[in-house]
N, C-alpha and C positions, 0 to 999 in steps of 0.2 A: 615579506622581503625576498628578493631574488636569492636562490640558494647559493650562487657564487659569491654574493656579498656577505652571506652568513659565514662562509668559509673564510673569506678575507678578514672578517671581523675577529674570528677565532685566532687566526694567525697574527692579527694586529695586536691582540692582547699579549701574546707571547713576545712579540717583537718589542712592544713598548716596555714590557717588564724588563727585558734584557737591556734595552736602551737606558732605562733608569739606573740599572746596576752599573753600566759602563760610566754614565755621568757621575754617579756617586764615587766610583773609583777615581775618576779624574779629579774631582773636587778634593778628595782625601789626599791625593798624591800631587796636588798642584805645585807645591814648592819643589818637589823632587823632579817633576816634569820640566821645570824651568832650568834645572841644572843639567850639566853634562855628566856622563856621556849618554849616547843613545844606546841603551842596553837592549838585549833581545826582549826583555819583559816590556819595555817601553814601546818597542816595535809592535809587539803583539797587541798592546792596548791601542796603539794608533790604527792598526788594521781593524780592530773591533769597532772603534769609534767611527772609522770611515764608512762602515756599513750600518751600524745601529744608531749613530748620533747624527751623521751628516745626511742620511737618506730622508728622514721626516721633513726637514725644511725644504729639501729639493723637491719632494712630492708636492708640498704646499705651493711652491713656486711654479711647478709644472701645471697645476690646475689654475693658478692665478693667470699665467700666460695664456692658457686657453680662454679664460674669461676676458682678458684684455684684448685678445685678437677678435673675439666675438663682438665686443663693444666697438672696436675700431671699424668694423664693417657694418655697423648698425643693428646688430642682433641683441638679444637679451639672454640672460641666464635664468632659467626657470627652476633649476634644482641643482644641488651640489652635495657632495659628501667628502669626508676626509677621515682616514683611519690610520694615520702615521706612515705606513709604508704603501698605502693605496689611497686613491681619491677619484673623484669624477666631477664633471660639470655637464649640464644639459643645456646646450645653446639652442635658441629658437630664432628663426628669421628667414627671410627670403634670400638665401645665399646662392651665389654662383658657384660652379665647381671650383674655380680658383680660390674663392673665399673659403670654401670648405677645406681645401688643401691648406690654406694659410692658418685656419683655426687648428687643424689637426697637428701641423708641424710645430706650432708655437710652443707646445709643452716640451717637446724634445729640445728645442733651442734653449728653453729655460734650464734644463738639466746641464747642457753643455756650458752655458754661461755661468751657472752656479759653480760648477766644478772648476772652471778656469779662474773665476774671481777668487775662490777659496785658495787655490794654489798660488795665485799672484799675491794675495794678501799675506800669505804665510811663508813664501819662499825665502824671504830675507829675515825671518824671525830669528832672534838671538839664540833661541833654544832649538836644538836639532829635533827634539821630540815633536814640536809644532810644525817644523818644516816637513818632517816625515808624514805627519797626519795630513797636511795640505796636499802633498804629492800623492798619497794613497787615496785620498778622497777624490782627487781629480781623476785618477785612474779608474776608480769604481764608477764615477759618473759617466765617463766615456764608455765603459763596458755596458753600463745600464742603458744609456741612450742609444748606442750604436748596435748592440747585439741582443741583450736580454729583452728590452722592451719591444723592439720590432718583432722578434720571434713570438713573444708573448701575445701581442695584439693581433698578429696575423692568424692566430689559431683560437683565440678566445672570442666567442660570438658577441659578448656584451661590451667589448672594448674594440673600437674600430679605427683608432688613430692611423695606424700604418696601412690598413686596407684602403683608407681614404687617400693617404699620401701616395700610395702606389696604385691608384685607380687609373691606369693608362687610358682607359676608354673615355674617362671624363676630363683628365688633365694630362694629355700625352707629353707635352713639352715640360711642364713642371715636374711630372713624375720621372721623366728621363733625366733631367738635370739633377734631381734629387738622388737618383740611383747612381749617377756618375760620382757625385760628391760623397755619397754614402760609402761607396766601394773604395774610392780614393782615400777617404779618412780612415776606413778600416785597415787598409794596407799600411798607412803611416802609423796607426796605433799599434798594429801587430809588430812592425819592425822596431818601433820604439820600445815596446814591451820586451821583445826578445833581446834587445840591446841593453836592457836593464835601466832604461831611463827613469823608471818609476821606483827604483830600488835605492836604498842607502845601507851602508855597512853598519853593523852594530858592534859595540865594544863594552867590556865589563869595567874598565877603569878609564879615568880621564887621561892618564898618561898614554895608554894604548891608543886612544882616539887622537890625541894630539900628535903622537909619533906618526900615525898613519896619515893624517892630514898633511903634515910637513913632508913626508915621503911622497905623497901623491902630487903635491905642488912641484917638487923637484922632478918627478917623472914626467909631468906635463911639459916641463921646459926641456927635458932631454928624452924624447920618445923612443930613441934607439938604445938607450942605456939599459942593458939587461939587468945590471945590479940594482937598478931602481924599479924597473917595470915588473919584474917577477915578484918581489915582495909586496908590491901594491896589489897585483892580481890575487896573490895568495891571501892578502888581508881582506879583499872583497869577498873571496870565497868563504873564509872563516867567519866573516861578519854577516853572512846570510844574503849577500847580493850576488847570487850564483849567475843569473843571466848577464849581469854587467861584467862579472869576472870572465865568463865564457866569451863574451863579445870582445873584450880587451885582449884576451889570450889569442883568439882566432885572428885578430888584426895583427898581433905581434908575430904569429907563426907564418903569416903570408910572406914576411921578409926574413924569417929565421926558421925555415922548415926543418933544419937539422938539429934544433935545440932539444936535447933529450929531456931536460927538466921541464921545459914548457909543454912538451908532448905528454909527459907524465901527469902534469897538473891538469891538462885538458882531459885526460883519461879519468882523473879523479872527479872532475866536474861532471862529466858525462855519466859516471857511475852513480852519482848522487841523485839522478833523475829516476822517478818511478820506483825507487827502492829495489832496483835490481841492476845487475851489470849487463849492459848491452854488448853485442858483438863488436860494435864500434869502439866502445870503451876498452874492451879486451885487446882489440887490435892496436889501439894507441898505446896501451900499457906495454905490449910486446915490442912495439916500435921504439918506445922510449928506452927500454932496457937494451935494445940493440944499438941505439945511438949512443948510449952512455948517459948516466944520470949523476950529476955532481952532488946534489943535495940528498943526504941519506934519508931524510924524511920522505922525499918524493920517491926515492927508490923503494923504500918500504911500502909506500902507498901503491906503487905499481905491482909489487908482489901480492899485496892484499887484494887488489882488483882481480888478479889472475886466480888467486885462491877462492874468492867469492864466486867468480864465474864458474870454476870447476865444482864448487860446493852446490851451486844452484842446479847443476846438471848431474848430480850424484856421482861425480868423479872424485871420490873421497881420498884415495891415496895421492892423487895429483894435488888436491887442495891442501893436504897436510904438507906436502913438499913446498908448495908456494908460500904458505904461511910461515913455514920454518925458515925460508929464505928471508922473508921480511923481518922476522924476529932476530935472525942472525945479523942483519944489517944494523938494527938498532943496538944490539948488544955490543957491537964493535965500535960504537961511538960514545963519547962522553955525554952524559945527560944534559950538561949545560949548553951543548950545541943546539938544542931544540927549545930550551926552556924546560926546567925539570918537570913541572906538572904536565905539560903537554906531552913530553916524552913518556912519562909513566902512564898516562891515559891511553896513549896510542899503543904502547907495549901491551897493556892490559887487554885492549880490544883484540889485538892479534892473538894473544893466548886464548881468549874467549872463542875466537873463530876456529882456531886449531882444535880446541877442545870439542867444539861442535862436530868437526870432521871426524875426530876420533870416536865420538859417541855414535855417529851414524854407522860406524863399523863395529860397534859393540866393544870397542877397546876402552873400557871404563877406567882402568888404572891410569892410562895416559891422559884420558879426558879429565880425570879428577886432578891430576898433577897440574895440568895447564890451568884449570879453573882456580886452583889454589894460588897459582902465580898471579892470576888476574886479580884475585881478592887482595893479595899483598900489595901489588903495585897500585891498585885503586885506593887502598888505605893510605899509602905513602903520599898519594896525590891529594888527599883530603876530600875525596869524592864519596861522601857517605851514602848517597842514594845508589850510586852505581856499585859500591861495595856490597850493599844489601842485595842487589840484583845478582851479583856474582856468587854471593854466599848461598842464596836460594838455589842457584844452578848447581852448586856443590851437593846440596841435599837431593836434588832431582837425580843427579848422576848416581848417587848411592842407592836411591830407590830403584833406578833402572838396573843397577848391578845386582841388586838383591843382597847386598852385604855392606858392612861399614868399610870405608876406604880411607878414613882419616889417619890411621896409623901406618898405612902402607907407603906414605911419602912424607919426607921432611921438607917443607917449603923453603927452608933456609940452606938447602944443599943443592948442588948441581950447578952446571955452568950457565944456566939460563937466568940465574938470579943476579940482579944488579946490586 
């Protein structure tokens, strides 16, 4: 057997094993998946299914379309193989260059058709979990057909589809038309993906999802109403639809460039990319604070962004100052203005970040005080896993200090306690 197919078969075993696991999870959770809301866990399962469950049938159709195209032009299939995420057919016949092009491109057309049909079939499903799966499967099929597979076949000697499709010496007109359509579709796909067309927001309760959907409908009817637009955008961000939120926010800011809250939210969205704060995010946070921010949560987020930007660049005293500003903003507002759990979680995070800035300066007493506050707030919010993380950080700080710090600070004293 060709060594490359041996490698493919090894990967196929792992792929099929994971696919069976995902299918079993879907079967076990079938009733739950038919219910609302679309939680983050369901979104994760939908993404996994789009890759591990939807790909094997699309590969089978890919090879079937190669075979159908071969038979349509009078050829025969003398060999074939299928391994879940890979396959092949060997056509034989006296083909013209145009017929070779047709046979080669038929497989890619199958992937595009499969993705589109899956999306169209599920886009009106009563369960958001299935609508999300259809959308993500369509996205992956577009990515596979337009980006991954062309690159893959251009450089793997045993797979020649796109080398045949783009053989300009044999089919100059067909290859040129294909290139134009390919590039044009890629541009549309890129813009749609950046605009969040393939995203859906997730929620932890039915009430949250229903409230968001009602608000989104009102905002669609009143696109200039700030009191509607901003909560919708923030809901998209919180629900994991970051690209869609960013797109909606950028559109809003085109007509409202002096909106400090919107600018702060844009800074927060930009700061969430690549797990670091960019200069652009920092600039927007500074601009938002200069413009004035009405929402205390957004103001605290702007200070958090500036603090993390300074922290990443070893500007520790500056970072402490910025995190302190964010903590102060939250301390001066009633918890109910944010939703108590969200308020406490965000406060705990700011204390954690300020503790980190103190630790980098070997100011272990202050670092321990802040981490103790993070533990307390996380406990109040009912976040057991995060509480354990913060408690572990307390132990690390004591180890770094080389002495016990637990008795040096009373977590129930001081102005920072809510």
